[in-house]
N, C-alpha and C positions, 0 to 999 in steps of 0.2 A: 793331310787327311785328318779329319776330326776323329777323336777317339770314340770308341763305342763302349759304353759302360754296361751294355748287355742287360738293361732293365734291372740293375742290381738291387734296387730298393724292394721291388716285388719279390725277387728271388731271396733276398735276406729275410723278409717277413715269412716266406714259405719255409726257409731253413730254420728259423727260430721256432716256428710252429712244429716242424718235424722233430726238432731237438727235444722239446718238452713232451711231445707225444711218445717218442721212443723211450723216454725215461719212465713212462707209465706202463710199459710192457715188460714182461719177464725177459724176453729175448730182445734186448734193445738194439743190437747190431751197432752200426757206426752212427752214433748220435750226431756227429758233426758233418755227416755226409752231405747235407744240403749246402753247407758253406763250401765244401770242396767242389760241388756241382756248380756253384756260382763262379768260383775261380776258373773252372774249366770253360764255362760259357764266355768269360772275358777273354780267355786265351784264343778260343775259336773265333770270336767276333772281331778280333784285331789282327787277323791275317795269318794265324798259325792253325788253321783247321786240320792240317796234317801232322801236327805235333804229337809226340808220344806222351801220354799222360799216365804216369805210374803212381798208383795209390800205394801207400805203405812201403815205399822203397827206402833204401839206405844209401848213404854216400860215404866214401872213405874220409876219415878225419886225419888231422895232423897230430892230435894228442891221443886219440882213440882209433882203433882199427876201422870202425865204421859207426855211423850214427843214423838212427831211423828218422825219416821225414814223412809227413803226412801225404804230400803230393810232390812229385818231381815232374818238371816239364822239360822234355828233350826234343831237339830238332836238328836234323842233319848231323847227328853224332855229338852235338853240343849240349851242355847243360844250360838251359835257359832260365830256370827258376826252381827254387826249393822252398816249400811252404809248410807251415804247421798250423793247425787249428786246434785249440784247446778249450776247455770249459772248467769253471769252478762254481760249484753249487754248495749251498749251506746244508745244515745250519752252522757248521763250525767255521768255514772259510779259513782253514789253517794250512792250506796248500800253497800259499803265496810264495814262500821262500823256495820251496822245491820247484815250483813252476818257473820262477825267475832264474834259479840256478840252471835248470834244464835249457831254457831259452838262451841264456848267455853262453853256456858251455857249447851248445850246438853251433852257435854263430862263430865263436872263436875257432872251433874245430874246422868248420867249413872254410873260413877265411885263410887259415894256415895252409890247408890243403890246396886252395886256389893259388896262393902265392908260390907254392912249390910246384905248380904246373900239373897237378894231378888231373885236372879237367881239360888238359890239352890247350888248344889255342882259343878256347871260348872267352868271350868278353865276360866281365864280372857278372855272375848270375844275379837275378832278382832274388832276394831272400826275404820272405814275409812271415810274420807271426800274428795270429789273430786269436783273441780269447773272448769267449762269452762268459760273463759273470752274472750269476743270479741276482736280480734286483730284489733285495729283501732287507729287512731291518738289520740283520747281521752284517751285510756288506756295506750298508750306508752309515753305520754307527762308528764314530771316532774310536780308534784303537790306540792304547798307550803302549809304548815300547821304551825300555830303558837300556842304556849301555853303561855299565859300571864305571868304566875308566874315561870314556870320551863321549861327547854328546852326539845324539842322532841328528842327521841332517834336518834343518828346520822344516823342509817341505814334507818330511815324513812324520813330524811330531803331531800327534792327534789326527793323523790322516785315516780315513776309513779304508777298507779293503778296495772299494771301487777307486778311490783316489790313488791308492798305492799302484794299482794296475795302470791307471792313467799315467802316473809318473814313470813307471817302468817302461811303458811303450814309448813315451816321449824320449826317454834316455837311450833306449835301444836304437832309436833313429838318430838322435843327435850325436851319439858316439859312433855312428856309422857301422853298427853291428848288423842292423837290418835295413833293407831298402824301405820298408814300411812296416809299421806295427800298429795293430788296431785293437781297441777294447770296446765292446758293446755290452750293455746290461739288458737283461730281459727277465720279466717275472714269470712265475709258473703259470699264470693265467694266459701266457702267450701261446699255450697249447690251443687256445680258442681263436686268437686274433693275430698271432705272430708278432706281437709288440716287441720292439727293441729301441734302445736309446744310445746315442753317441755321447761321449763325455768331453770332446774337444775336437777342434778342426784337425790338428796334426795326427791325433789318434783315431779319427773318425773313419767310418767305413768308406765314405766317398773318396777320401784322400788315398786310402789303401787301394781301392779299385782303380782309381785314375792313375796312380803310380804304376801299378801292374800293367794296365792297358798301354801306357806309354812305353814301357820296357818291351812288351810283346810286339807292339807296332814297329819299334826300331829293329828288333830281331827279324821281323817279317820282311822289312825293307832290304835286309841284307841278301835275301833270296836263299 
């Protein structure tokens, strides 16, 4: 059966537009809600219309008692997916290390708990991380970092914050910490048109959505 990507592009444009609109209001609420709605649509479109979708849930960890996740997908008592959607806006763009530490720590905690059988007989859940980075001069400008005793990895030397997030997402997947990790950039003017840009195939939104759709379809086939 062909995977259903649930019209993800139109939904992503709407989500980006809603993100920037919400930041212009005093009571912003859940600025990334449109992206969680996109994920929910993919889950329902690929055979798990009856899945339990829990926003803002927590999962037991191996190193910590529990970790919060943006969205949990559960079906038949099994943990199917755990996902987090984040954002980084300027002008400072100084949250990279904290967000990277959070993403890496959450993945290790979940993996440790899974290996210890905390989630029962569930197959390995889909673990996804998505971040929207403001497309602005501050996120596009090369950043210098120095390490007093040892050199910084060449890929990070002179890399902009956008490039750093791209590298982070690539490595989260290559190191098998996440099933899929996505970075998109979007300017403040997207409040009008929902504009967003992908930075690479592996870290692109289509790859993220297709990977999730495949996992959900496999889970649905189990009945």
